[in-house]
Structures are given as C-alpha cells and as structure tokens.
C-alpha positions as YAML, in Angstrom:
chain: A
units: angstrom
residues:
- id: 1
  name: MET
  ca: [-52.51, 37.94, -48.81]
- id: 2
  name: LYS
  ca: [-49.83, 35.67, -47.45]
- id: 3
  name: TYR
  ca: [-49.86, 33.88, -44.13]
- id: 4
  name: LYS
  ca: [-46.97, 32.56, -42.10]
- id: 5
  name: VAL
  ca: [-47.22, 30.04, -39.26]
- id: 6
  name: HIS
  ca: [-44.69, 30.19, -36.42]
- id: 7
  name: LYS
  ca: [-44.20, 27.45, -33.83]
- id: 8
  name: LEU
  ca: [-43.02, 28.59, -30.43]
- id: 9
  name: ASN
  ca: [-42.04, 26.03, -27.77]
- id: 10
  name: VAL
  ca: [-42.92, 27.57, -24.41]
- id: 11
  name: LYS
  ca: [-44.23, 26.63, -21.02]
- id: 12
  name: LEU
  ca: [-46.86, 29.28, -20.38]
- id: 13
  name: GLY
  ca: [-46.50, 29.30, -16.64]
- id: 14
  name: ARG
  ca: [-42.82, 30.23, -16.73]
- id: 15
  name: GLU
  ca: [-42.02, 31.82, -20.08]
- id: 16
  name: SER
  ca: [-44.71, 34.42, -20.66]
- id: 17
  name: ASP
  ca: [-42.02, 37.06, -21.28]
- id: 18
  name: VAL
  ca: [-40.68, 35.02, -24.23]
- id: 19
  name: LEU
  ca: [-44.15, 34.91, -25.79]
- id: 20
  name: GLU
  ca: [-44.67, 38.63, -25.20]
- id: 21
  name: ASP
  ca: [-41.34, 39.54, -26.83]
- id: 22
  name: PHE
  ca: [-42.04, 37.25, -29.79]
- id: 23
  name: LEU
  ca: [-45.47, 38.78, -30.40]
- id: 24
  name: ASN
  ca: [-44.14, 42.32, -30.12]
- id: 25
  name: ASN
  ca: [-41.43, 41.62, -32.73]
- id: 26
  name: LEU
  ca: [-43.82, 40.32, -35.41]
- id: 27
  name: LYS
  ca: [-44.16, 42.60, -38.42]
- id: 28
  name: GLY
  ca: [-47.58, 41.41, -39.63]
- id: 29
  name: GLU
  ca: [-50.98, 41.04, -38.04]
- id: 30
  name: VAL
  ca: [-51.62, 38.15, -35.65]
- id: 31
  name: ILE
  ca: [-54.62, 36.16, -36.89]
- id: 32
  name: ALA
  ca: [-54.69, 33.26, -34.41]
- id: 33
  name: ILE
  ca: [-52.81, 31.76, -31.49]
- id: 34
  name: ILE
  ca: [-53.34, 28.01, -31.25]
- id: 35
  name: PRO
  ca: [-51.99, 26.04, -28.26]
- id: 36
  name: ASN
  ca: [-50.87, 22.43, -28.66]
- id: 37
  name: VAL
  ca: [-52.37, 20.80, -25.56]
- id: 38
  name: THR
  ca: [-51.64, 17.27, -24.40]
- id: 39
  name: THR
  ca: [-53.72, 15.65, -21.72]
- id: 40
  name: LEU
  ca: [-52.09, 13.97, -18.77]
- id: 41
  name: PHE
  ca: [-53.71, 11.41, -16.51]
- id: 42
  name: LEU
  ca: [-57.37, 12.04, -15.69]
- id: 43
  name: CYS
  ca: [-56.74, 13.69, -12.34]
- id: 44
  name: TYR
  ca: [-53.70, 15.76, -13.42]
- id: 45
  name: GLY
  ca: [-55.24, 17.87, -16.21]
- id: 46
  name: ALA
  ca: [-53.42, 19.09, -19.32]
- id: 47
  name: LYS
  ca: [-50.15, 20.65, -20.41]
- id: 48
  name: VAL
  ca: [-49.25, 23.11, -23.21]
- id: 49
  name: ASN
  ca: [-46.22, 21.96, -25.23]
- id: 50
  name: SER
  ca: [-46.06, 24.58, -27.95]
- id: 51
  name: ILE
  ca: [-48.00, 27.43, -29.52]
- id: 52
  name: SER
  ca: [-48.70, 27.95, -33.22]
- id: 53
  name: ILE
  ca: [-49.06, 31.60, -34.21]
- id: 54
  name: VAL
  ca: [-50.64, 32.54, -37.55]
- id: 55
  name: GLU
  ca: [-49.41, 35.86, -38.94]
- id: 56
  name: LYS
  ca: [-50.85, 37.72, -41.93]
- id: 57
  name: ILE
  ca: [-48.11, 39.33, -44.00]
- id: 58
  name: LYS
  ca: [-48.86, 42.28, -46.28]
...
C-alpha cells in the first residue's frame, strides 16, 4: 500500500467549500485529516493554519 500526504491551506470558517471539493476529488481512501493548530494569546483561543490529509492509494 502507498500513502500520499496532501497539505491544504484553508481557514475552516470561510473556506469549507474548498475542503469539500478537495476531498471529493481524491481518488484514494482518506485515512486521516490532521489540522495544524497554532495557539494565540491565552484569552483568544487557537487558529487552524493548514490541514494535512493522508490518502491511501491502491
């Protein structure tokens, strides 16, 4: 089995359609979706910069 890792730069609050289109166009099976989260100041929470998507290719 071969695996391929894709990196998608999105802001989840505004670009959910981009993520949906990307996932629908994959040819293999999605194994994992891993967000890259950076923390802001203590009272402001966190922000997602990019998403890594692991795809299993046949």
